DRENNUVEX-35160 format. One record per residue: x negated, y negated, z of N, C-alpha, C in turn. Coordinates in steps of 0.1 Angstrom, whole numbers, padded with zeros to 4 digits. Each point is the difference from the previous one (the first is absolute). Example, Ala and Ser with C-alpha at 12.3 -4.5 7.8 and 13.67 -1.06 7.14 Angstrom:
// residues 2
<n.px:-0132 n.py:0057 n.pz:0078 ca.px:0009 ca.py:-0012 ca.pz:0000 c.px:-0009 c.py:-0012 c.pz:0000>
<n.px:0004 n.py:-0011 n.pz:-0007 ca.px:-0009 ca.py:-0011 ca.pz:0000 c.px:0008 c.py:-0011 c.pz:0008>
***
This chain:
// residues 116
<n.px:-0008 n.py:0012 n.pz:0000 ca.px:0008 ca.py:-0012 ca.pz:0000 c.px:-0009 c.py:-0012 c.pz:0000>
<n.px:0004 n.py:-0011 n.pz:-0007 ca.px:-0007 ca.py:-0012 ca.pz:0000 c.px:0010 c.py:-0011 c.pz:0003>
<n.px:-0004 n.py:-0010 n.pz:0009 ca.px:0009 ca.py:-0011 ca.pz:0003 c.px:-0009 c.py:-0012 c.pz:0003>
<n.px:0006 n.py:-0012 n.pz:-0003 ca.px:-0007 ca.py:-0013 ca.pz:0003 c.px:0006 c.py:-0004 c.pz:0013>
<n.px:-0009 n.py:-0005 n.pz:0009 ca.px:0004 ca.py:-0004 ca.pz:0013 c.px:-0004 c.py:-0015 c.pz:0001>
<n.px:0010 n.py:-0008 n.pz:0004 ca.px:-0003 ca.py:-0015 ca.pz:0002 c.px:0005 c.py:-0004 c.pz:0014>
<n.px:-0009 n.py:-0006 n.pz:0008 ca.px:0004 ca.py:-0005 ca.pz:0013 c.px:-0005 c.py:-0014 c.pz:0001>
<n.px:0009 n.py:-0008 n.pz:0007 ca.px:-0004 ca.py:-0014 ca.pz:0003 c.px:-0009 c.py:0000 c.pz:0012>
<n.px:-0007 n.py:-0011 n.pz:0002 ca.px:-0009 ca.py:-0002 ca.pz:0011 c.px:0008 c.py:0002 c.pz:0013>
<n.px:-0006 n.py:0007 n.pz:0009 ca.px:0006 ca.py:0002 ca.pz:0013 c.px:0009 c.py:0013 c.pz:0001>
<n.px:0004 n.py:0005 n.pz:-0011 ca.px:0009 ca.py:0012 ca.pz:0000 c.px:-0009 c.py:0012 c.pz:0003>
<n.px:0007 n.py:0010 n.pz:0007 ca.px:-0007 ca.py:0013 ca.pz:0002 c.px:0009 c.py:0011 c.pz:-0004>
<n.px:-0006 n.py:0011 n.pz:-0005 ca.px:0007 ca.py:0012 ca.pz:-0003 c.px:0003 c.py:0008 c.pz:0012>
<n.px:0008 n.py:0010 n.pz:-0001 ca.px:0002 ca.py:0009 ca.pz:0011 c.px:-0013 c.py:0006 c.pz:0004>
<n.px:-0001 n.py:0003 n.pz:0013 ca.px:-0010 ca.py:0009 ca.pz:0005 c.px:0005 c.py:0014 c.pz:-0003>
<n.px:-0007 n.py:0007 n.pz:-0009 ca.px:0006 ca.py:0012 ca.pz:-0005 c.px:-0010 c.py:0011 c.pz:-0003>
<n.px:0005 n.py:0012 n.pz:-0002 ca.px:-0009 ca.py:0011 ca.pz:-0005 c.px:0009 c.py:0009 c.pz:-0008>
<n.px:-0006 n.py:0010 n.pz:-0006 ca.px:0007 ca.py:0010 ca.pz:-0009 c.px:-0005 c.py:0014 c.pz:0004>
<n.px:0009 n.py:0010 n.pz:-0001 ca.px:-0004 ca.py:0013 ca.pz:0003 c.px:-0007 c.py:0007 c.pz:-0012>
<n.px:0004 n.py:-0003 n.pz:-0012 ca.px:-0006 ca.py:0006 ca.pz:-0012 c.px:-0006 c.py:-0010 c.pz:-0010>
<n.px:0006 n.py:-0012 n.pz:0000 ca.px:-0003 ca.py:-0010 ca.pz:-0010 c.px:-0014 c.py:-0006 c.pz:0002>
<n.px:-0007 n.py:-0003 n.pz:-0011 ca.px:-0012 ca.py:-0007 ca.pz:0000 c.px:0002 c.py:-0013 c.pz:-0009>
<n.px:-0005 n.py:-0011 n.pz:0005 ca.px:0001 ca.py:-0013 ca.pz:-0007 c.px:-0014 c.py:-0006 c.pz:-0001>
<n.px:-0002 n.py:-0007 n.pz:-0012 ca.px:-0012 ca.py:-0008 ca.pz:-0002 c.px:0005 c.py:-0014 c.pz:-0004>
<n.px:-0005 n.py:-0010 n.pz:0006 ca.px:0004 ca.py:-0014 ca.pz:-0003 c.px:-0012 c.py:-0007 c.pz:-0005>
<n.px:0002 n.py:-0007 n.pz:-0012 ca.px:-0011 ca.py:-0009 ca.pz:-0006 c.px:0005 c.py:-0014 c.pz:0001>
<n.px:-0008 n.py:-0009 n.pz:0006 ca.px:0004 ca.py:-0014 ca.pz:0002 c.px:-0002 c.py:-0007 c.pz:-0013>
<n.px:0010 n.py:-0006 n.pz:-0006 ca.px:0000 ca.py:-0008 ca.pz:-0012 c.px:-0004 c.py:-0015 c.pz:0003>
<n.px:0007 n.py:-0006 n.pz:0010 ca.px:-0004 ca.py:-0013 ca.pz:0005 c.px:0005 c.py:-0002 c.pz:0014>
<n.px:-0006 n.py:-0010 n.pz:0006 ca.px:0004 ca.py:-0003 ca.pz:0014 c.px:-0010 c.py:0007 c.pz:0010>
<n.px:0004 n.py:-0001 n.pz:0013 ca.px:-0008 ca.py:0005 ca.pz:0010 c.px:0009 c.py:0007 c.pz:0010>
<n.px:-0004 n.py:0012 n.pz:0005 ca.px:0008 ca.py:0007 ca.pz:0009 c.px:-0009 c.py:0007 c.pz:0011>
<n.px:0005 n.py:0000 n.pz:0012 ca.px:-0006 ca.py:0008 ca.pz:0010 c.px:0007 c.py:0014 c.pz:0000>
<n.px:-0008 n.py:0011 n.pz:0000 ca.px:0006 ca.py:0013 ca.pz:-0002 c.px:-0004 c.py:0009 c.pz:0011>
<n.px:0010 n.py:0006 n.pz:0007 ca.px:-0002 ca.py:0010 ca.pz:0009 c.px:0000 c.py:0013 c.pz:-0007>
<n.px:-0010 n.py:0009 n.pz:0001 ca.px:0000 ca.py:0012 ca.pz:-0007 c.px:-0010 c.py:0010 c.pz:0006>
<n.px:0003 n.py:0012 n.pz:0000 ca.px:-0010 ca.py:0010 ca.pz:0005 c.px:0002 c.py:0006 c.pz:0014>
<n.px:0011 n.py:-0006 n.pz:0007 ca.px:0003 ca.py:0005 ca.pz:0013 c.px:0009 c.py:0012 c.pz:-0001>
<n.px:-0003 n.py:0011 n.pz:0006 ca.px:0010 ca.py:0012 ca.pz:0000 c.px:0013 c.py:-0004 c.pz:0005>
<n.px:0011 n.py:0004 n.pz:-0006 ca.px:0013 ca.py:-0002 ca.pz:0004 c.px:0003 c.py:0008 c.pz:0013>
<n.px:0008 n.py:-0005 n.pz:0009 ca.px:0004 ca.py:0008 ca.pz:0012 c.px:0006 c.py:0013 c.pz:-0004>
<n.px:0001 n.py:0010 n.pz:0010 ca.px:0005 ca.py:0013 ca.pz:-0003 c.px:0015 c.py:0000 c.pz:-0003>
<n.px:0008 n.py:-0009 n.pz:0006 ca.px:0014 ca.py:0001 ca.pz:-0002 c.px:0007 c.py:-0013 c.pz:0003>
<n.px:0013 n.py:-0001 n.pz:-0004 ca.px:0008 ca.py:-0012 ca.pz:0003 c.px:0000 c.py:-0004 c.pz:0015>
<n.px:-0002 n.py:-0012 n.pz:0002 ca.px:0000 ca.py:-0005 ca.pz:0014 c.px:-0014 c.py:0001 c.pz:0007>
<n.px:-0009 n.py:0006 n.pz:-0007 ca.px:-0014 ca.py:0001 ca.pz:0006 c.px:-0006 c.py:-0014 c.pz:0000>
<n.px:-0008 n.py:-0003 n.pz:0010 ca.px:-0006 ca.py:-0014 ca.pz:0000 c.px:-0010 c.py:-0002 c.pz:-0012>
<n.px:0000 n.py:-0012 n.pz:-0005 ca.px:-0009 ca.py:-0003 ca.pz:-0011 c.px:-0011 c.py:-0009 c.pz:0006>
<n.px:-0013 n.py:0004 n.pz:-0002 ca.px:-0011 ca.py:-0007 ca.pz:0004 c.px:-0008 c.py:-0004 c.pz:-0012>
<n.px:-0003 n.py:-0013 n.pz:-0002 ca.px:-0007 ca.py:-0004 ca.pz:-0012 c.px:-0013 c.py:-0008 c.pz:0005>
<n.px:-0011 n.py:0006 n.pz:-0003 ca.px:-0013 ca.py:-0007 ca.pz:0004 c.px:-0002 c.py:-0012 c.pz:-0010>
<n.px:-0006 n.py:-0011 n.pz:0005 ca.px:-0002 ca.py:-0011 ca.pz:-0008 c.px:-0009 c.py:0003 c.pz:-0012>
<n.px:-0009 n.py:0010 n.pz:0002 ca.px:-0009 ca.py:0003 ca.pz:-0011 c.px:0007 c.py:0007 c.pz:-0012>
<n.px:0012 n.py:0003 n.pz:0002 ca.px:0008 ca.py:0007 ca.pz:-0011 c.px:0005 c.py:-0010 c.pz:-0011>
<n.px:-0002 n.py:-0013 n.pz:0003 ca.px:0004 ca.py:-0011 ca.pz:-0009 c.px:-0011 c.py:-0004 c.pz:-0009>
<n.px:0003 n.py:-0002 n.pz:-0013 ca.px:-0010 ca.py:-0005 ca.pz:-0010 c.px:0006 c.py:-0011 c.pz:-0008>
<n.px:-0008 n.py:-0009 n.pz:-0005 ca.px:0005 ca.py:-0011 ca.pz:-0009 c.px:-0002 c.py:0004 c.pz:-0014>
<n.px:0011 n.py:-0001 n.pz:-0008 ca.px:-0001 ca.py:0004 ca.pz:-0015 c.px:0003 c.py:-0012 c.pz:-0008>
<n.px:-0008 n.py:-0002 n.pz:-0011 ca.px:0002 ca.py:-0011 ca.pz:-0009 c.px:0001 c.py:0006 c.pz:-0014>
<n.px:0003 n.py:-0008 n.pz:-0010 ca.px:0001 ca.py:0004 ca.pz:-0014 c.px:-0011 c.py:0009 c.pz:-0004>
<n.px:0003 n.py:0012 n.pz:-0006 ca.px:-0010 ca.py:0009 ca.pz:-0005 c.px:-0003 c.py:0011 c.pz:0010>
<n.px:0005 n.py:0000 n.pz:0012 ca.px:-0003 ca.py:0010 ca.pz:0010 c.px:0012 c.py:0009 c.pz:0001>
<n.px:-0002 n.py:0012 n.pz:0006 ca.px:0011 ca.py:0010 ca.pz:0001 c.px:-0002 c.py:0008 c.pz:0013>
<n.px:0011 n.py:0007 n.pz:0003 ca.px:-0001 ca.py:0010 ca.pz:0011 c.px:0010 c.py:0011 c.pz:-0003>
<n.px:-0003 n.py:0012 n.pz:0006 ca.px:0009 ca.py:0011 ca.pz:-0002 c.px:0005 c.py:0005 c.pz:0014>
<n.px:0013 n.py:0003 n.pz:0001 ca.px:0006 ca.py:0005 ca.pz:0012 c.px:0004 c.py:0014 c.pz:-0002>
<n.px:-0007 n.py:0010 n.pz:0005 ca.px:0004 ca.py:0014 ca.pz:-0002 c.px:0011 c.py:0003 c.pz:0010>
<n.px:0006 n.py:0012 n.pz:-0001 ca.px:0011 ca.py:0004 ca.pz:0009 c.px:-0005 c.py:0000 c.pz:0015>
<n.px:0010 n.py:-0003 n.pz:0008 ca.px:-0002 ca.py:0000 ca.pz:0015 c.px:-0010 c.py:-0011 c.pz:0004>
<n.px:0000 n.py:-0011 n.pz:-0007 ca.px:-0008 ca.py:-0012 ca.pz:0003 c.px:0008 c.py:-0012 c.pz:0002>
<n.px:-0001 n.py:-0007 n.pz:0011 ca.px:0007 ca.py:-0013 ca.pz:0002 c.px:-0005 c.py:-0010 c.pz:-0010>
<n.px:0008 n.py:-0008 n.pz:-0005 ca.px:-0004 ca.py:-0012 ca.pz:-0008 c.px:0010 c.py:-0011 c.pz:0000>
<n.px:-0005 n.py:-0012 n.pz:-0001 ca.px:0008 ca.py:-0012 ca.pz:0000 c.px:-0008 c.py:-0011 c.pz:-0007>
<n.px:0007 n.py:-0009 n.pz:-0008 ca.px:-0006 ca.py:-0011 ca.pz:-0007 c.px:0006 c.py:-0013 c.pz:0006>
<n.px:-0009 n.py:-0009 n.pz:0003 ca.px:0004 ca.py:-0014 ca.pz:0004 c.px:-0005 c.py:-0010 c.pz:-0010>
<n.px:0008 n.py:-0007 n.pz:-0007 ca.px:-0004 ca.py:-0010 ca.pz:-0010 c.px:-0006 c.py:-0012 c.pz:0007>
<n.px:-0013 n.py:-0002 n.pz:-0002 ca.px:-0007 ca.py:-0012 ca.pz:0006 c.px:0003 c.py:-0012 c.pz:-0010>
<n.px:0000 n.py:0003 n.pz:-0012 ca.px:0005 ca.py:-0009 ca.pz:-0011 c.px:0010 c.py:0007 c.pz:-0008>
<n.px:0008 n.py:-0007 n.pz:-0009 ca.px:0009 ca.py:0007 ca.pz:-0009 c.px:-0009 c.py:0011 c.pz:-0007>
<n.px:0006 n.py:0012 n.pz:-0001 ca.px:-0008 ca.py:0012 ca.pz:-0003 c.px:0008 c.py:0008 c.pz:-0010>
<n.px:-0007 n.py:0006 n.pz:-0010 ca.px:0005 ca.py:0009 ca.pz:-0010 c.px:-0009 c.py:0012 c.pz:-0001>
<n.px:0006 n.py:0012 n.pz:0000 ca.px:-0008 ca.py:0012 ca.pz:-0002 c.px:0008 c.py:0009 c.pz:-0009>
<n.px:-0007 n.py:0010 n.pz:-0006 ca.px:0006 ca.py:0011 ca.pz:-0007 c.px:-0003 c.py:0012 c.pz:0008>
<n.px:0011 n.py:0007 n.pz:0003 ca.px:0000 ca.py:0012 ca.pz:0008 c.px:0002 c.py:0012 c.pz:-0009>
<n.px:-0009 n.py:0010 n.pz:0001 ca.px:0002 ca.py:0013 ca.pz:-0007 c.px:0001 c.py:0010 c.pz:0010>
<n.px:0010 n.py:0009 n.pz:-0001 ca.px:0002 ca.py:0010 ca.pz:0011 c.px:0005 c.py:0013 c.pz:-0006>
<n.px:0000 n.py:0010 n.pz:0008 ca.px:0006 ca.py:0013 ca.pz:-0004 c.px:0015 c.py:-0003 c.pz:0001>
<n.px:0008 n.py:0010 n.pz:-0004 ca.px:0015 ca.py:-0003 ca.pz:-0004 c.px:0010 c.py:0001 c.pz:0012>
<n.px:-0005 n.py:0002 n.pz:0012 ca.px:0009 ca.py:0003 ca.pz:0011 c.px:0006 c.py:-0013 c.pz:0005>
<n.px:0010 n.py:-0006 n.pz:-0006 ca.px:0006 ca.py:-0013 ca.pz:0003 c.px:0007 c.py:0000 c.pz:0013>
<n.px:0006 n.py:0010 n.pz:0005 ca.px:0007 ca.py:0001 ca.pz:0013 c.px:-0009 c.py:0002 c.pz:0012>
<n.px:-0013 n.py:0003 n.pz:-0003 ca.px:-0009 ca.py:0003 ca.pz:0011 c.px:-0007 c.py:-0012 c.pz:0006>
<n.px:0008 n.py:-0008 n.pz:0007 ca.px:-0004 ca.py:-0012 ca.pz:0007 c.px:0004 c.py:0001 c.pz:0015>
<n.px:-0010 n.py:0000 n.pz:0009 ca.px:0003 ca.py:0000 ca.pz:0014 c.px:-0004 c.py:-0014 c.pz:0005>
<n.px:0010 n.py:-0008 n.pz:0004 ca.px:-0002 ca.py:-0013 ca.pz:0005 c.px:-0002 c.py:-0001 c.pz:0015>
<n.px:-0012 n.py:-0003 n.pz:0005 ca.px:-0002 ca.py:-0001 ca.pz:0014 c.px:0004 c.py:-0013 c.pz:0006>
<n.px:0000 n.py:-0010 n.pz:-0009 ca.px:0004 ca.py:-0014 ca.pz:0004 c.px:0004 c.py:-0007 c.pz:-0013>
<n.px:0011 n.py:-0008 n.pz:0001 ca.px:0004 ca.py:-0007 ca.pz:-0012 c.px:0007 c.py:-0013 c.pz:0004>
<n.px:-0005 n.py:-0011 n.pz:-0004 ca.px:0005 ca.py:-0013 ca.pz:0004 c.px:0015 c.py:-0002 c.pz:-0003>
<n.px:0005 n.py:0007 n.pz:-0010 ca.px:0014 ca.py:-0002 ca.pz:-0004 c.px:0009 c.py:0012 c.pz:0004>
<n.px:-0006 n.py:0009 n.pz:0008 ca.px:0008 ca.py:0011 ca.pz:0005 c.px:0004 c.py:0011 c.pz:-0010>
<n.px:-0008 n.py:0001 n.pz:-0011 ca.px:0003 ca.py:0011 ca.pz:-0010 c.px:-0003 c.py:0014 c.pz:0006>
<n.px:0008 n.py:0009 n.pz:-0003 ca.px:-0002 ca.py:0014 ca.pz:0004 c.px:-0010 c.py:0007 c.pz:-0008>
<n.px:-0003 n.py:0012 n.pz:0004 ca.px:-0009 ca.py:0009 ca.pz:-0008 c.px:0006 c.py:0002 c.pz:-0014>
<n.px:-0009 n.py:0004 n.pz:-0010 ca.px:0005 ca.py:0003 ca.pz:-0013 c.px:-0002 c.py:-0010 c.pz:-0010>
<n.px:0006 n.py:0003 n.pz:-0012 ca.px:-0001 ca.py:-0009 ca.pz:-0012 c.px:0007 c.py:-0013 c.pz:0002>
<n.px:-0006 n.py:-0010 n.pz:-0006 ca.px:0007 ca.py:-0013 ca.pz:-0002 c.px:0006 c.py:0000 c.pz:-0014>
<n.px:0013 n.py:0002 n.pz:0000 ca.px:0007 ca.py:0002 ca.pz:-0013 c.px:-0002 c.py:-0012 c.pz:-0009>
<n.px:-0001 n.py:-0012 n.pz:0005 ca.px:-0003 ca.py:-0012 ca.pz:-0009 c.px:-0013 c.py:0001 c.pz:-0007>
<n.px:-0010 n.py:0007 n.pz:0006 ca.px:-0013 ca.py:0001 ca.pz:-0006 c.px:-0001 c.py:0012 c.pz:-0010>
<n.px:0009 n.py:0010 n.pz:0003 ca.px:-0001 ca.py:0013 ca.pz:-0008 c.px:0014 c.py:0004 c.pz:-0004>
<n.px:0008 n.py:-0008 n.pz:-0007 ca.px:0014 ca.py:0005 ca.pz:-0003 c.px:-0001 c.py:0012 c.pz:-0010>
<n.px:0008 n.py:0010 n.pz:0004 ca.px:0001 ca.py:0012 ca.pz:-0009 c.px:-0013 c.py:0008 c.pz:-0002>
<n.px:-0010 n.py:-0003 n.pz:0008 ca.px:-0012 ca.py:0008 ca.pz:-0001 c.px:0001 c.py:0014 c.pz:0006>
<n.px:-0010 n.py:0008 n.pz:-0003 ca.px:0000 ca.py:0014 ca.pz:0005 c.px:-0003 c.py:-0001 c.pz:0015>
<n.px:0005 n.py:0010 n.pz:0007 ca.px:-0003 ca.py:0001 ca.pz:0015 c.px:-0013 c.py:0006 c.pz:0003>
***
């Protein structure tokens, strides 16, 4: 799957992980602070601990990959655009924290009619 992601300065994505899905994000423009590489907790409701060293700054031309069972979150330091390439498991999203209260699973507006 390929999708374009655009975030305005100050916005942050869900703190999330996937059980099977792998994602790679390539920054097209802007600047983002990215949490990546911390193992996801064992189950729902488990405490989430994020060391400060897990955050890196990404600018145009850089990328990161989030394998299964890895916590990740993007915070747009400046307006930010990336291209995300992932395996096809659209419903495989575990949200540990979300500013808008979205539940686990696919965001239909981002993947209408896509495969599960």
